[in-house]
Backbone as CSV, one residue per row, in Angstrom:
resi,resn,N_x,N_y,N_z,CA_x,CA_y,CA_z,C_x,C_y,C_z
1,UNK,98.558,4.311,10.945,97.137,3.989,10.773,96.325,5.252,11.012
2,UNK,95.589,5.671,9.991,94.824,6.902,10.111,93.351,6.642,10.365
3,UNK,92.843,5.460,9.938,91.427,5.170,10.156,91.181,4.897,11.627
4,UNK,90.095,5.458,12.144,89.767,5.263,13.544,88.921,4.002,13.711
5,UNK,89.226,3.235,14.729,88.426,2.057,15.034,87.120,2.489,15.683
6,UNK,86.045,1.702,15.502,84.782,2.047,16.153,84.962,2.112,17.664
7,UNK,84.331,3.074,18.266,84.437,3.222,19.724,83.599,2.159,20.411
8,UNK,84.205,1.412,21.313,83.500,0.374,22.064,83.122,0.942,23.423
9,UNK,81.823,0.924,23.771,81.419,1.477,25.065,82.129,0.769,26.214
10,UNK,82.523,1.522,27.234,83.160,0.936,28.401,82.166,0.046,29.135
11,UNK,82.681,-0.956,29.838,81.811,-1.909,30.514,80.955,-1.238,31.575
12,UNK,81.524,-0.222,32.286,80.719,0.432,33.311,79.581,1.231,32.690
13,UNK,79.818,1.787,31.477,78.754,2.502,30.778,77.646,1.535,30.359
14,UNK,78.053,0.349,29.889,77.068,-0.654,29.518,76.278,-1.111,30.739
15,UNK,76.968,-1.283,31.862,76.292,-1.678,33.102,75.279,-0.620,33.518
16,UNK,75.658,0.655,33.430,74.740,1.736,33.778,73.515,1.711,32.876
17,UNK,73.753,1.500,31.595,72.649,1.485,30.643,71.668,0.352,30.959
18,UNK,72.209,-0.831,31.261,71.343,-1.966,31.567,70.579,-1.744,32.866
19,UNK,71.236,-1.142,33.858,70.558,-0.866,35.119,69.427,0.144,34.920
20,UNK,69.671,1.136,34.079,68.639,2.132,33.791,67.439,1.472,33.108
21,UNK,67.722,0.627,32.119,66.630,-0.037,31.406,65.855,-0.965,32.334
22,UNK,66.558,-1.695,33.180,65.886,-2.603,34.111,64.994,-1.818,35.071
23,UNK,65.518,-0.709,35.591,64.730,0.123,36.496,63.527,0.729,35.778
24,UNK,63.747,1.181,34.550,62.654,1.784,33.776,61.547,0.779,33.516
25,UNK,61.910,-0.434,33.101,60.892,-1.453,32.831,60.071,-1.743,34.086
26,UNK,60.750,-1.856,35.224,60.048,-2.156,36.471,59.115,-1.008,36.864
27,UNK,59.598,0.221,36.781,58.780,1.370,37.192,57.663,1.653,36.200
28,UNK,57.941,1.554,34.898,56.897,1.788,33.908,55.773,0.762,34.071
29,UNK,56.162,-0.474,34.412,55.160,-1.533,34.549,54.288,-1.332,35.781
30,UNK,54.887,-0.854,36.878,54.126,-0.728,38.119,53.541,0.666,38.337
31,UNK,54.251,1.706,37.885,53.821,3.078,38.148,53.249,3.792,36.925
32,UNK,53.480,3.236,35.734,53.009,3.886,34.524,54.066,4.792,33.920
33,UNK,53.769,5.347,32.766,54.746,6.164,32.048,54.917,7.558,32.642
34,UNK,54.104,7.903,33.621,54.233,9.229,34.227,55.308,9.288,35.305
35,UNK,55.943,8.173,35.586,56.987,8.172,36.618,58.120,9.115,36.205
36,UNK,58.603,9.962,37.111,59.673,10.906,36.766,60.977,10.179,36.418
37,UNK,61.722,10.741,35.481,62.988,10.123,35.108,63.982,10.151,36.269
38,UNK,63.861,11.108,37.163,64.745,11.146,38.325,64.507,9.924,39.219
39,UNK,63.263,9.456,39.252,62.971,8.255,40.032,63.589,7.025,39.367
40,UNK,63.588,7.004,38.037,64.254,5.914,37.313,65.744,5.923,37.633
41,UNK,66.352,7.106,37.622,67.775,7.218,37.930,68.052,6.761,39.361
42,UNK,67.192,7.159,40.292,67.381,6.754,41.688,67.306,5.245,41.826
43,UNK,66.300,4.618,41.170,66.152,3.162,41.248,67.355,2.460,40.608
44,UNK,67.894,3.038,39.547,69.041,2.443,38.853,70.359,2.734,39.561
45,UNK,70.316,3.606,40.573,71.512,3.991,41.327,72.544,4.678,40.426
46,UNK,72.036,5.579,39.584,72.917,6.423,38.768,72.448,7.861,38.920
47,UNK,73.300,8.784,38.536,72.920,10.183,38.588,72.024,10.554,37.411
48,UNK,71.204,11.592,37.571,70.354,12.043,36.460,71.152,12.334,35.193
49,UNK,72.365,12.886,35.345,73.174,13.199,34.163,73.534,11.934,33.400
50,UNK,73.816,10.848,34.126,74.128,9.583,33.473,72.926,9.063,32.705
51,UNK,71.750,9.161,33.318,70.535,8.712,32.631,70.315,9.509,31.349
52,UNK,70.397,10.826,31.446,70.134,11.656,30.272,71.204,11.482,29.191
53,UNK,72.396,11.100,29.584,73.441,10.856,28.592,73.073,9.634,27.723
54,UNK,72.493,8.645,28.344,72.081,7.442,27.606,70.720,7.620,26.925
55,UNK,69.808,8.305,27.628,68.430,8.431,27.131,67.973,9.879,27.342
56,UNK,68.156,10.726,26.328,67.862,12.157,26.484,66.404,12.475,26.798
57,UNK,65.463,11.600,26.361,64.046,11.854,26.611,63.376,10.593,27.138
58,UNK,62.227,10.781,27.764,61.466,9.640,28.271,61.000,8.757,27.122
59,UNK,60.658,9.356,25.990,60.213,8.570,24.842,61.317,7.623,24.366
60,UNK,62.559,8.121,24.316,63.674,7.273,23.887,63.886,6.131,24.879
61,UNK,63.802,6.435,26.168,63.972,5.410,27.194,62.854,4.370,27.110
62,UNK,61.617,4.830,26.992,60.486,3.902,26.913,60.561,3.053,25.647
63,UNK,60.993,3.671,24.543,61.092,2.932,23.289,62.123,1.813,23.387
64,UNK,63.246,2.087,24.056,64.278,1.062,24.195,63.808,-0.047,25.143
65,UNK,63.090,0.330,26.200,62.530,-0.677,27.104,61.522,-1.543,26.371
66,UNK,60.721,-0.928,25.520,59.745,-1.666,24.722,60.445,-2.592,23.731
67,UNK,61.518,-2.092,23.111,62.267,-2.920,22.168,62.841,-4.153,22.856
68,UNK,63.267,-3.988,24.111,63.762,-5.130,24.876,62.658,-6.163,25.072
69,UNK,61.447,-5.690,25.334,60.312,-6.603,25.493,60.081,-7.394,24.214
70,UNK,60.146,-6.706,23.083,59.933,-7.365,21.801,61.030,-8.387,21.520
71,UNK,62.272,-8.030,21.842,63.386,-8.969,21.630,63.223,-10.206,22.504
72,UNK,62.771,-10.020,23.734,62.565,-11.155,24.634,61.499,-12.091,24.077
73,UNK,60.422,-11.535,23.552,59.363,-12.354,22.952,59.897,-13.109,21.742
74,UNK,60.711,-12.435,20.943,61.247,-13.067,19.740,62.168,-14.222,20.091
75,UNK,62.972,-14.047,21.135,63.864,-15.132,21.577,63.055,-16.338,22.022
76,UNK,61.970,-16.096,22.739,61.107,-17.196,23.196,60.545,-17.963,22.001
77,UNK,60.022,-17.245,21.028,59.426,-17.888,19.853,60.484,-18.664,19.066
78,UNK,61.639,-18.063,18.869,62.710,-18.735,18.116,63.198,-19.990,18.851
79,UNK,63.308,-19.906,20.182,63.729,-21.078,20.955,62.696,-22.197,20.854
80,UNK,61.423,-21.830,20.911,60.378,-22.841,20.779,60.391,-23.494,19.417
81,UNK,60.602,-22.704,18.382,60.634,-23.225,17.019,61.842,-24.133,16.808
82,UNK,62.922,-23.872,17.511,64.144,-24.661,17.346,64.078,-26.003,18.071
83,UNK,63.114,-26.183,18.950,63.017,-27.439,19.703,62.639,-28.569,18.748
84,UNK,63.371,-29.679,18.749,63.040,-30.801,17.858,61.697,-31.450,18.181
85,UNK,61.199,-31.244,19.399,59.870,-31.746,19.781,58.892,-30.584,19.644
86,UNK,58.061,-30.548,18.588,57.216,-29.377,18.344,56.203,-29.105,19.458
87,UNK,55.669,-30.154,20.085,54.712,-29.925,21.167,55.402,-29.302,22.375
88,UNK,56.583,-29.801,22.711,57.334,-29.213,23.819,57.688,-27.765,23.498
89,UNK,58.078,-27.502,22.259,58.377,-26.133,21.861,57.158,-25.245,21.926
90,UNK,56.004,-25.777,21.516,54.753,-25.016,21.551,54.387,-24.685,22.991
91,UNK,54.496,-25.657,23.885,54.191,-25.428,25.306,55.135,-24.402,25.907
92,UNK,56.408,-24.474,25.529,57.401,-23.518,26.010,57.004,-22.091,25.621
93,UNK,56.584,-21.910,24.379,56.172,-20.580,23.908,54.975,-20.083,24.707
94,UNK,53.975,-20.940,24.914,52.786,-20.539,25.677,53.179,-20.093,27.084
95,UNK,53.978,-20.908,27.751,54.356,-20.618,29.142,55.160,-19.323,29.248
96,UNK,56.162,-19.173,28.396,57.059,-18.027,28.516,56.412,-16.727,28.051
97,UNK,55.606,-16.793,26.992,54.937,-15.573,26.521,53.947,-15.088,27.570
98,UNK,53.201,-16.014,28.182,52.268,-15.621,29.245,53.020,-14.977,30.404
99,UNK,54.171,-15.550,30.768,54.938,-14.992,31.882,55.486,-13.611,31.534
100,UNK,56.006,-13.447,30.314,56.514,-12.142,29.905,55.409,-11.085,29.958
101,UNK,54.224,-11.451,29.482,53.121,-10.492,29.482,52.662,-10.177,30.901
102,UNK,52.739,-11.174,31.792,52.322,-10.915,33.175,53.306,-9.969,33.858
103,UNK,54.582,-10.076,33.536,55.578,-9.179,34.113,55.493,-7.779,33.498
104,UNK,54.951,-7.700,32.307,54.793,-6.421,31.600,53.853,-5.493,32.354
105,UNK,52.791,-6.065,32.932,51.808,-5.328,33.745,51.298,-4.062,33.064
106,UNK,51.010,-4.162,31.770,50.394,-3.062,31.050,51.353,-2.056,30.450
107,UNK,52.673,-2.270,30.614,53.630,-1.301,30.074,53.516,-1.179,28.565
108,UNK,53.448,-2.316,27.857,53.410,-2.279,26.393,52.196,-1.509,25.890
109,UNK,51.031,-1.796,26.481,49.811,-1.100,26.053,49.925,0.396,26.322
110,UNK,50.483,0.759,27.473,50.630,2.178,27.806,51.613,2.856,26.865
111,UNK,52.699,2.158,26.542,53.706,2.736,25.646,53.121,2.976,24.261
112,UNK,52.447,1.976,23.713,51.875,2.104,22.368,50.836,3.213,22.331
113,UNK,50.077,3.358,23.430,49.070,4.418,23.492,49.713,5.797,23.589
114,UNK,50.779,5.914,24.394,51.417,7.218,24.600,52.298,7.633,23.426
115,UNK,52.986,6.642,22.816,53.919,6.947,21.721,53.611,6.048,20.516
116,UNK,52.478,6.250,19.870,52.054,5.336,18.804,52.998,5.273,17.599
117,UNK,53.808,6.294,17.393,54.688,6.320,16.224,56.162,6.108,16.590
118,UNK,56.421,5.791,17.859,57.812,5.687,18.301,58.516,4.467,17.724
119,UNK,57.807,3.361,17.638,58.412,2.116,17.167,57.432,1.408,16.237
120,UNK,57.924,0.967,15.086,57.115,0.164,14.175,57.492,-1.306,14.403
121,UNK,56.604,-2.029,15.094,56.909,-3.424,15.418,56.116,-4.397,14.547
122,UNK,55.586,-3.914,13.417,54.784,-4.756,12.538,55.573,-5.965,12.043
123,UNK,56.813,-5.722,11.612,57.624,-6.818,11.076,57.924,-7.855,12.154
124,UNK,58.236,-7.392,13.370,58.513,-8.318,14.470,57.275,-9.150,14.809
125,UNK,56.139,-8.488,14.859,54.887,-9.204,15.178,54.575,-10.235,14.113
126,UNK,54.694,-9.855,12.843,54.384,-10.782,11.750,55.341,-11.971,11.748
127,UNK,56.616,-11.710,12.039,57.602,-12.789,12.108,57.254,-13.769,13.224
128,UNK,56.855,-13.239,14.380,56.505,-14.098,15.510,55.277,-14.940,15.195
129,UNK,54.264,-14.321,14.605,53.045,-15.064,14.277,53.316,-16.150,13.229
130,UNK,54.164,-15.845,12.257,54.510,-16.833,11.237,55.250,-18.015,11.864
131,UNK,56.178,-17.708,12.800,56.927,-18.776,13.462,56.011,-19.638,14.321
132,UNK,55.080,-19.006,15.048,54.155,-19.767,15.890,53.232,-20.623,15.033
133,UNK,52.805,-20.085,13.882,51.958,-20.866,12.973,52.704,-22.099,12.472
134,UNK,53.988,-21.939,12.157,54.789,-23.078,11.713,54.934,-24.109,12.831
135,UNK,55.191,-23.627,14.042,55.342,-24.521,15.182,54.039,-25.256,15.470
136,UNK,52.923,-24.543,15.401,51.619,-25.169,15.625,51.335,-26.236,14.568
137,UNK,51.678,-25.959,13.318,51.471,-26.942,12.250,52.253,-28.219,12.497
138,UNK,53.498,-28.072,12.972,54.313,-29.248,13.259,53.745,-30.024,14.446
139,UNK,53.240,-29.293,15.459,52.656,-29.962,16.624,51.375,-30.709,16.239
140,UNK,50.615,-30.151,15.311,49.430,-30.856,14.807,49.835,-32.120,14.055
141,UNK,50.836,-31.998,13.198,51.300,-33.159,12.422,51.798,-34.274,13.340
142,UNK,52.322,-33.887,14.513,52.806,-34.878,15.481,51.665,-35.475,16.303
143,UNK,50.451,-34.959,16.088,49.299,-35.490,16.804,49.165,-35.012,18.237
144,UNK,49.884,-33.941,18.600,49.859,-33.460,19.983,48.955,-32.248,20.177
145,UNK,48.861,-31.389,19.158,48.025,-30.193,19.243,46.693,-30.463,18.557
146,UNK,45.614,-30.047,19.190,44.286,-30.312,18.629,44.189,-29.728,17.211
147,UNK,43.593,-30.449,16.296,43.595,-30.060,14.880,42.804,-28.791,14.572
148,UNK,41.902,-28.379,15.477,41.105,-27.184,15.197,41.715,-25.917,15.798
149,UNK,42.952,-26.016,16.309,43.619,-24.823,16.833,43.910,-23.847,15.698
150,UNK,43.656,-22.559,15.948,43.983,-21.487,14.999,44.697,-20.380,15.767
151,UNK,45.401,-19.516,15.042,46.166,-18.455,15.700,45.274,-17.513,16.500
152,UNK,44.024,-17.380,16.101,43.107,-16.542,16.877,42.952,-17.062,18.299
153,UNK,43.120,-18.377,18.480,43.054,-18.936,19.835,44.211,-18.423,20.683
154,UNK,45.374,-18.249,20.061,46.531,-17.711,20.771,46.277,-16.257,21.166
155,UNK,45.701,-15.485,20.256,45.391,-14.087,20.554,44.365,-14.002,21.682
156,UNK,43.354,-14.895,21.635,42.356,-14.944,22.699,43.015,-15.252,24.043
157,UNK,43.975,-16.179,24.028,44.694,-16.541,25.247,45.455,-15.339,25.806
158,UNK,46.144,-14.595,24.930,46.919,-13.441,25.376,46.009,-12.351,25.938
159,UNK,44.853,-12.151,25.326,43.904,-11.159,25.837,43.427,-11.543,27.234
160,UNK,43.134,-12.829,27.430,42.692,-13.300,28.743,43.817,-13.181,29.761
161,UNK,45.025,-13.530,29.360,46.171,-13.448,30.273,46.429,-12.005,30.698
162,UNK,46.256,-11.075,29.771,46.461,-9.662,30.088,45.414,-9.138,31.060
163,UNK,44.285,-9.842,31.156,43.223,-9.407,32.060,43.403,-9.849,33.493
164,UNK,44.424,-10.667,33.761,44.665,-11.141,35.125,45.087,-9.971,36.012
165,UNK,44.438,-9.834,37.150,44.803,-8.800,38.113,45.048,-9.481,39.455
166,UNK,46.252,-9.343,39.961,46.634,-9.978,41.216,47.075,-8.940,42.231
167,UNK,47.204,-9.379,43.476,47.525,-8.461,44.562,48.969,-7.990,44.536
168,UNK,49.845,-8.707,43.843,51.253,-8.332,43.787,51.842,-8.818,42.475
169,UNK,53.055,-8.346,42.170,53.717,-8.768,40.939,53.991,-10.264,40.966
170,UNK,54.403,-10.780,42.135,54.676,-12.216,42.245,53.408,-13.033,42.043
171,UNK,52.304,-12.570,42.618,51.028,-13.278,42.446,50.573,-13.212,40.996
172,UNK,50.850,-12.102,40.338,50.494,-11.948,38.926,51.195,-13.009,38.081
173,UNK,52.485,-13.193,38.317,53.250,-14.190,37.572,52.750,-15.597,37.903
174,UNK,52.495,-15.861,39.179,52.021,-17.182,39.592,50.670,-17.507,38.955
175,UNK,49.779,-16.530,38.925,48.468,-16.742,38.319,48.601,-16.991,36.821
176,UNK,49.521,-16.274,36.178,49.727,-16.453,34.745,50.265,-17.844,34.440
177,UNK,51.147,-18.356,35.290,51.685,-19.705,35.085,50.575,-20.752,35.191
178,UNK,49.686,-20.577,36.165,48.578,-21.524,36.314,47.646,-21.441,35.102
179,UNK,47.387,-20.206,34.659,46.539,-20.015,33.482,47.153,-20.677,32.257
180,UNK,48.454,-20.513,32.064,49.137,-21.123,30.916,49.012,-22.643,30.961
181,UNK,49.119,-23.230,32.168,48.986,-24.683,32.303,47.579,-25.142,31.920
182,UNK,46.580,-24.373,32.307,45.198,-24.702,31.936,45.002,-24.605,30.424
183,UNK,45.576,-23.567,29.821,45.465,-23.385,28.377,46.130,-24.536,27.630
184,UNK,47.301,-24.934,28.086,48.012,-26.036,27.431,47.182,-27.310,27.478
185,UNK,46.538,-27.570,28.611,45.679,-28.749,28.698,44.522,-28.651,27.702
186,UNK,43.978,-27.446,27.524,42.873,-27.262,26.579,43.329,-27.427,25.133
187,UNK,44.589,-27.118,24.858,45.118,-27.209,23.495,45.569,-28.624,23.114
188,UNK,45.691,-29.527,24.075,46.146,-30.882,23.771,45.165,-31.602,22.847
189,UNK,45.705,-32.360,21.915,44.834,-33.156,21.039,44.162,-34.269,21.832
190,UNK,44.901,-34.855,22.777,44.363,-35.909,23.645,44.536,-35.455,25.083
191,UNK,43.443,-35.350,25.849,43.558,-34.876,27.232,44.548,-35.706,28.052
192,UNK,45.420,-35.015,28.747,46.381,-35.663,29.650,46.462,-34.816,30.920
193,UNK,45.507,-35.004,31.835,45.508,-34.196,33.065,46.849,-34.297,33.791
194,UNK,47.343,-33.148,34.223,48.600,-33.099,34.963,48.473,-32.048,36.060
195,UNK,49.303,-32.127,37.112,49.211,-31.163,38.214,49.384,-29.722,37.726
196,UNK,48.631,-28.827,38.338,48.709,-27.413,37.975,49.638,-26.667,38.928
197,UNK,50.218,-25.570,38.475,50.998,-24.717,39.380,50.105,-24.204,40.507
198,UNK,50.698,-23.703,41.604,49.906,-23.245,42.755,48.937,-22.119,42.398
199,UNK,47.861,-22.038,43.177,46.879,-20.971,43.023,47.460,-19.672,43.575
200,UNK,47.147,-18.552,42.924,47.605,-17.239,43.379,46.416,-16.395,43.806
201,UNK,46.655,-15.478,44.721,45.610,-14.566,45.186,45.318,-13.543,44.096
202,UNK,44.064,-13.503,43.648,43.680,-12.602,42.568,42.766,-11.500,43.077
203,UNK,42.610,-10.481,42.256,41.691,-9.388,42.541,40.508,-9.517,41.601
204,UNK,39.324,-9.730,42.140,38.126,-9.865,41.325,37.513,-8.496,41.113
205,UNK,37.417,-8.084,39.854,36.856,-6.765,39.545,35.586,-6.958,38.726
206,UNK,34.452,-6.644,39.342,33.156,-6.692,38.687,32.408,-5.407,39.016
207,UNK,31.430,-5.025,38.177,30.662,-3.796,38.473,30.068,-3.841,39.881
208,UNK,30.495,-2.948,40.749,29.964,-2.871,42.095,30.530,-3.890,43.046
209,UNK,31.552,-4.698,42.586,32.082,-5.726,43.463,33.578,-5.890,43.219
210,UNK,34.349,-5.774,44.295,35.791,-6.017,44.211,36.177,-6.904,45.373
211,UNK,36.891,-8.000,45.052,37.329,-8.908,46.118,38.850,-8.801,46.265
């Protein structure tokens, strides 16, 4: 046999790569894109040489972390669309997308601003919006989603969710979950009050006033 089989990465190499990406996502979200790559390596518990072997530049590392974020969003949308109950699927998408964005803590916006040409996510975004529109249409047909809902309402929701500022990452996620529950109640075709998730400690930012 003269043809060479494709090289399969060793499991420890894959583990290192995943640890690096996990550390990068956490640090980029909390510290910003200016965090040194040596700090990413330290958090991932690998040597700098191992990090650079997988990701030669910060742009490549950030782009892969961003791609992971996009894949996670796509999985959420696809799972919601696959649910035989369109309203339950729609609620699932609202809850999970809000949580993903709350954990992002501005990383996506910072990445797109710093590396505007690194990744073209137009096709992924359009696919997600088309899937959500289909899911919303089915939820309307089932009489569960208010008939005047439009995709702009979803964008408005995401903008508001991104504006949440909490005292900690855990509080940020908790506040986002409560916000998602409030949004879902507002989107119902027929009001059905239900218990809300716990209140989280928030940071109020107004001109001349911070709580």
